[in-house]
KOLDREN-896969 format. One record per residue (C-alpha): residue number from 1; residue in one letter; x, y negated, z. Coordinates in Angstrom, 3 decimals, m for minus. Layout:
<pts>
> NUM;A;X;Y;Z
...
</pts>
This chain:
<pts>
> 1;M;116.075;m168.534;134.751
> 2;T;117.740;m168.749;131.424
> 3;I;117.555;m165.599;128.930
> 4;S;119.863;m165.649;126.045
> 5;R;118.742;m164.762;122.521
> 6;R;120.900;m161.125;122.928
> 7;Q;119.175;m160.620;126.158
> 8;L;115.738;m161.145;124.540
> 9;L;116.522;m158.957;121.685
> 10;Q;117.697;m156.054;123.767
> 11;T;114.782;m156.361;125.961
> 12;A;112.466;m156.298;123.036
> 13;S;114.286;m153.423;121.515
> 14;A;114.187;m151.226;124.546
> 15;A;110.395;m151.886;124.855
> 16;S;109.711;m151.027;121.198
> 17;L;111.547;m147.471;121.657
> 18;A;109.592;m146.833;124.817
> 19;T;106.407;m147.545;122.994
> 20;L;107.379;m145.025;120.084
> 21;A;108.447;m142.547;122.712
> 22;H;105.326;m142.681;124.852
> 23;P;102.613;m144.662;122.549
> 24;Y;100.156;m144.280;125.741
> 25;L;102.416;m146.243;128.234
> 26;L;101.141;m149.845;126.917
> 27;A;97.485;m148.330;126.828
> 28;Q;96.038;m149.261;130.204
> 29;E;92.949;m150.653;128.661
> 30;P;92.438;m148.030;125.413
> 31;T;90.802;m149.554;122.437
> 32;A;88.419;m147.740;120.057
> 33;A;91.206;m147.680;117.467
> 34;V;93.384;m145.606;119.711
> 35;T;90.702;m143.061;121.413
> 36;S;88.227;m142.364;118.395
> 37;P;89.023;m139.373;116.360
> 38;P;90.168;m139.688;112.650
> 39;V;87.732;m140.257;110.308
> 40;A;87.555;m137.481;107.762
> 41;Q;87.951;m139.260;104.234
> 42;P;85.370;m138.433;101.511
> 43;I;86.773;m135.538;99.034
> 44;A;85.521;m135.326;95.457
> 45;V;84.128;m132.224;94.110
> 46;P;86.541;m131.339;90.920
> 47;K;84.906;m132.098;87.619
> 48;S;86.176;m128.678;86.487
> 49;L;84.662;m126.731;89.192
> 50;R;82.684;m123.622;88.141
> 51;Y;80.325;m121.320;89.759
> 52;C;80.378;m117.606;89.326
> 53;L;78.279;m114.589;90.206
> 54;N;80.089;m111.224;91.041
> 55;T;78.080;m108.662;90.160
> 56;S;78.566;m106.712;93.571
> 57;T;76.391;m109.252;94.823
> 58;I;73.120;m107.579;92.999
> 59;R;74.823;m104.011;92.325
> 60;G;72.463;m102.287;94.844
> 61;Q;69.308;m103.016;92.342
> 62;K;71.087;m100.709;89.880
> 63;L;70.622;m102.907;86.984
> 64;K;72.320;m102.747;83.577
> 65;L;75.104;m105.161;83.056
> 66;V;73.078;m107.227;80.367
> 67;D;70.450;m107.818;82.995
> 68;E;73.017;m109.212;85.460
> 69;I;74.247;m111.576;82.793
> 70;K;70.502;m112.797;82.327
> 71;I;69.921;m113.169;86.011
> 72;A;73.310;m115.119;86.395
> 73;S;72.617;m117.536;83.495
> 74;D;68.740;m118.054;84.881
> 75;A;69.923;m118.691;88.291
> 76;G;72.301;m121.537;87.009
> 77;Y;75.814;m120.048;87.229
> 78;Q;78.487;m120.894;84.760
> 79;G;80.426;m117.714;84.893
> 80;I;80.150;m114.063;85.762
> 81;E;82.798;m111.633;87.379
> 82;P;81.883;m108.011;86.478
> 83;W;83.351;m105.059;87.358
> 84;M;85.477;m102.845;84.871
> 85;G;83.170;m99.695;85.533
> 86;E;80.100;m101.714;84.346
> 87;I;81.929;m102.962;81.334
> 88;Q;82.875;m99.187;80.683
> 89;Q;79.223;m98.135;81.208
> 90;Y;78.017;m100.636;78.491
> 91;L;80.480;m99.250;75.902
> 92;N;79.551;m95.612;76.993
> 93;D;75.984;m96.580;76.302
> 94;G;76.928;m97.533;72.859
> 95;G;77.799;m101.137;73.116
> 96;T;80.824;m102.904;71.799
> 97;L;82.986;m105.651;73.097
> 98;A;82.212;m107.962;70.640
> 99;D;78.444;m107.623;71.254
> 100;L;79.039;m108.120;74.957
> 101;R;80.956;m111.148;74.507
> 102;K;78.466;m112.708;72.443
> 103;R;75.668;m111.638;75.150
> 104;I;77.628;m113.517;77.587
> 105;E;78.625;m116.549;75.502
> 106;D;74.949;m116.938;74.493
> 107;A;73.958;m116.959;77.894
> 108;G;75.874;m119.880;78.657
> 109;L;78.350;m118.031;80.554
> 110;R;81.890;m116.828;80.312
> 111;V;83.868;m114.121;82.327
> 112;E;85.659;m115.954;84.933
> 113;S;87.450;m112.786;86.478
> 114;A;86.825;m109.174;86.871
> 115;I;87.157;m106.590;89.261
> 116;G;89.740;m103.689;88.443
> 117;F;91.604;m100.959;90.451
> 118;A;94.736;m100.118;88.582
> 119;E;97.471;m98.729;90.426
> 120;W;100.252;m100.776;89.465
> 121;I;101.711;m101.275;92.988
> 122;V;102.304;m97.845;94.453
> 123;D;105.567;m96.141;94.897
> 124;D;105.157;m93.218;92.829
> 125;E;106.762;m93.953;89.456
> 126;E;104.352;m91.922;87.253
> 127;K;101.447;m93.090;89.159
> 128;R;102.570;m96.813;88.763
> 129;K;103.465;m96.244;85.244
> 130;R;99.933;m95.062;84.342
> 131;G;98.677;m97.742;86.674
> 132;L;100.518;m100.614;84.615
> 133;E;99.103;m99.000;81.290
> 134;N;95.446;m98.913;82.888
> 135;A;96.087;m102.618;84.135
> 136;K;97.008;m103.555;80.544
> 137;K;93.966;m101.781;79.064
> 138;D;91.557;m103.760;81.590
> 139;M;93.541;m106.937;80.590
> 140;D;92.949;m106.431;76.935
> 141;T;89.195;m105.763;77.457
> 142;I;88.847;m108.995;79.561
> 143;A;90.688;m110.866;76.702
> 144;Q;88.227;m109.562;74.095
> 145;L;85.362;m110.706;76.334
> 146;G;86.882;m114.128;76.270
> 147;G;87.988;m114.013;80.046
> 148;K;91.376;m115.286;81.392
> 149;N;91.529;m113.551;84.752
> 150;I;91.430;m110.182;86.650
> 151;A;91.791;m109.058;90.211
> 152;A;94.946;m107.353;90.820
> 153;P;94.400;m105.750;94.371
> 154;P;96.971;m103.166;96.045
> 155;A;94.841;m100.341;94.951
> 156;G;96.470;m96.896;95.502
> 157;A;98.511;m98.201;98.477
> 158;T;95.717;m99.487;100.780
> 159;K;96.828;m97.060;103.588
> 160;Q;100.679;m97.603;103.033
> 161;A;101.895;m99.784;105.889
> 162;D;105.512;m99.577;104.746
> 163;L;105.088;m100.768;101.171
> 164;S;108.189;m102.841;100.305
> 165;L;107.016;m106.479;99.881
> 166;N;110.259;m106.779;97.521
> 167;A;109.561;m104.008;95.472
> 168;A;105.788;m105.183;95.234
> 169;G;107.260;m108.556;94.008
> 170;E;108.968;m106.680;91.388
> 171;R;106.141;m104.715;90.300
> 172;Y;103.781;m107.554;90.267
> 173;R;106.069;m109.434;88.109
> 174;A;105.997;m106.572;85.622
> 175;L;102.147;m106.716;86.015
> 176;L;102.446;m110.812;85.191
> 177;E;104.870;m109.999;82.190
> 178;A;101.899;m108.021;80.503
> 179;G;99.337;m110.344;81.245
> 180;V;101.133;m113.237;79.455
> 181;Q;101.354;m111.092;76.535
> 182;I;97.525;m110.239;76.527
> 183;G;96.543;m113.815;77.791
> 184;V;94.979;m112.802;81.073
> 185;S;96.070;m113.322;84.274
> 186;P;96.101;m110.921;87.025
> 187;Q;95.612;m112.583;90.513
> 188;L;97.109;m110.666;93.460
> 189;E;94.101;m110.232;95.916
> 190;V;94.572;m110.031;99.664
> 191;W;92.577;m107.047;100.940
> 192;G;91.894;m107.621;104.609
> 193;F;91.038;m103.963;105.395
> 194;S;94.317;m102.723;103.671
> 195;S;97.539;m101.546;105.660
> 196;C;99.479;m103.606;103.135
> 197;L;98.582;m107.121;101.608
> 198;S;95.989;m107.576;104.210
> 199;K;97.133;m110.963;105.112
> 200;L;97.942;m114.341;103.100
> 201;S;101.252;m114.262;104.272
> 202;E;102.220;m110.708;102.794
> 203;V;100.541;m112.020;99.473
> 204;L;102.212;m115.341;99.265
> 205;Y;105.420;m113.296;99.761
> 206;V;104.968;m110.877;96.831
> 207;M;104.095;m113.929;94.949
> 208;A;107.326;m115.496;95.610
> 209;A;109.200;m112.522;95.124
> 210;A;107.957;m112.079;91.795
> 211;G;109.486;m115.137;90.924
> 212;H;107.036;m115.578;87.886
> 213;P;105.650;m119.100;86.869
> 214;A;102.233;m117.326;85.963
> 215;A;101.975;m115.934;89.703
> 216;C;98.757;m116.551;91.253
> 217;I;96.447;m115.235;93.965
> 218;L;92.675;m114.218;94.402
> 219;P;91.757;m115.091;98.091
> 220;D;88.510;m114.091;99.942
> 221;V;86.597;m115.829;102.865
> 222;Y;85.770;m112.488;104.273
> 223;H;89.081;m110.466;103.558
> 224;L;91.245;m113.517;105.034
> 225;Y;89.220;m113.174;108.256
> 226;K;89.156;m109.260;108.069
> 227;G;92.930;m109.363;107.721
> 228;G;93.411;m111.799;110.601
> 229;T;94.790;m114.645;108.451
> 230;D;94.568;m118.278;110.093
> 231;F;92.509;m120.227;107.467
> 232;A;94.947;m123.017;108.016
> 233;A;97.655;m121.044;105.874
> 234;L;95.457;m122.152;102.886
> 235;K;97.072;m125.302;103.188
> 236;L;100.349;m124.040;101.903
> 237;V;98.833;m122.683;98.721
> 238;A;98.633;m125.040;95.723
> 239;G;95.475;m125.497;93.976
> 240;Q;96.835;m124.253;90.526
> 241;A;97.873;m120.924;92.040
> 242;I;94.470;m120.121;92.746
> 243;H;92.100;m119.569;89.512
> 244;C;89.014;m118.029;91.523
> 245;F;88.213;m117.898;95.095
> 246;H;85.628;m115.316;96.431
> 247;M;82.881;m116.906;98.484
> 248;N;80.922;m115.406;101.248
> 249;D;80.452;m116.051;104.986
> 250;Y;80.756;m113.457;108.017
> 251;P;78.764;m113.103;111.284
> 252;A;80.102;m113.365;114.661
> 253;E;78.936;m109.639;114.993
> 254;P;80.323;m107.101;114.796
> 255;P;83.740;m108.140;115.891
> 256;R;86.691;m108.606;113.444
> 257;E;88.120;m105.260;113.912
> 258;K;84.970;m103.428;113.148
> 259;I;83.361;m105.853;110.394
> 260;G;83.006;m104.351;107.007
> 261;D;82.053;m105.441;103.456
> 262;A;78.342;m104.817;104.062
> 263;D;78.285;m107.531;106.705
> 264;R;79.020;m110.314;104.574
> 265;V;76.222;m112.903;104.497
> 266;Y;75.331;m115.839;102.296
> 267;C;77.727;m118.919;102.722
> 268;G;76.358;m121.059;105.851
> 269;D;74.691;m117.974;107.481
> 270;G;77.540;m117.083;109.423
> 271;I;80.392;m118.559;111.481
> 272;A;83.303;m119.061;108.789
> 273;P;84.585;m122.585;108.729
> 274;L;83.645;m123.134;105.146
> 275;T;83.878;m126.893;105.438
> 276;E;87.407;m126.747;106.371
> 277;I;88.456;m124.098;103.709
> 278;L;87.035;m125.974;100.899
> 279;R;88.407;m129.455;101.881
> 280;M;91.878;m127.584;102.172
> 281;L;91.248;m126.092;98.584
> 282;F;90.009;m129.218;97.013
> 283;T;92.948;m131.493;98.733
> 284;N;95.543;m129.099;97.225
> 285;G;94.247;m129.426;93.878
> 286;F;91.938;m126.462;93.300
> 287;T;89.676;m126.883;90.238
> 288;G;88.941;m123.542;89.478
> 289;T;85.855;m120.959;90.039
> 290;L;83.929;m120.294;93.296
> 291;S;82.644;m116.648;92.737
> 292;L;79.973;m115.329;95.070
> 293;E;80.847;m111.667;96.363
> 294;L;78.671;m109.927;98.893
> 295;F;77.777;m106.424;99.374
> 296;N;75.129;m106.728;101.772
> 297;P;72.703;m103.889;101.463
> 298;N;69.798;m105.956;102.947
> 299;Y;70.151;m108.254;99.807
> 300;W;70.233;m105.210;97.687
> 301;K;66.673;m104.606;98.714
> 302;E;65.504;m107.919;97.399
> 303;D;64.549;m109.184;94.199
> 304;A;67.967;m109.738;92.243
> 305;A;66.992;m112.898;90.600
> 306;E;66.212;m114.298;93.905
> 307;V;69.362;m113.348;95.633
> 308;A;71.647;m114.858;92.829
> 309;K;69.634;m118.091;93.136
> 310;K;69.746;m118.218;97.058
> 311;G;73.501;m117.355;96.864
> 312;L;74.298;m120.346;94.481
> 313;E;72.371;m122.769;96.326
> 314;K;74.048;m121.753;99.601
> 315;I;77.596;m122.277;97.751
> 316;K;76.589;m125.838;96.456
> 317;A;75.502;m126.549;100.025
> 318;A;78.829;m125.596;101.255
> 319;V;80.543;m127.688;98.667
> 320;A;78.586;m130.772;99.384
> 321;A;79.018;m130.397;103.133
> 322;A;82.832;m130.314;102.472
> 323;T;83.158;m133.395;100.070
> 324;M;80.692;m135.662;102.149
</pts>
């Protein structure tokens, strides 16, 4: 039988389309290339990646801020993330911001971020004005310590399920404008236990609604889990939008609905998909700071220096596993 060139081309085209539509139709004898799962490509550790100790990790030992600075330095961290209350206590005890900054820098550290609770997001106009002024004072304090970031959680509105995300965007923009003037970035924080901004989707909406180039977020492994966010959503976040990422882990029990801050554990001691989380962060261009934030009362019974050291070792092990 003679087959014309046109018939041959038509037959070949039909076969190609069938193969594209049903890739396994021609695979009666699967090869290793077809059946083997894709091999994860190695990911390099960002050269600028830094490790930081959030002082909540050892707050139960009731140390002074100067002692926490020394512990963080001796353990090998490059940064510290203090709480505004600790800084105020240092000032109340007669210290100055200039002296505190020198202590931090002499220890080889820098203030990577700080934890404050200014009520900049609330509906009540008068409270919001006061909250914005408090936020400005906090950011000015951090700037004087050489810091560039501060947490901006939905303090004051945690029980408000009907908070307008569009209004929150406008308020966050006002906070960002103040931060630009001061030189400190307020990081919109996910709070998993809150009635608002408990999910990454809500935080990303507010960040977009703010419409400001300095908008950024402060994610936390525990809070993302607590709020019910699928970690795959982190793929949507550009690395430059995250300056600081709170590191921790969580156990299988208690269940998500009942889990609390006190249940946080060292990285790798729980069930969080840390390898996938870190790979997504690094792939998307994250080059910031990983900050250990724990509130575990069992750790507070231990030597603070050992807790800080072990916590850093656990974070570095998680990073190593994610970049193999």
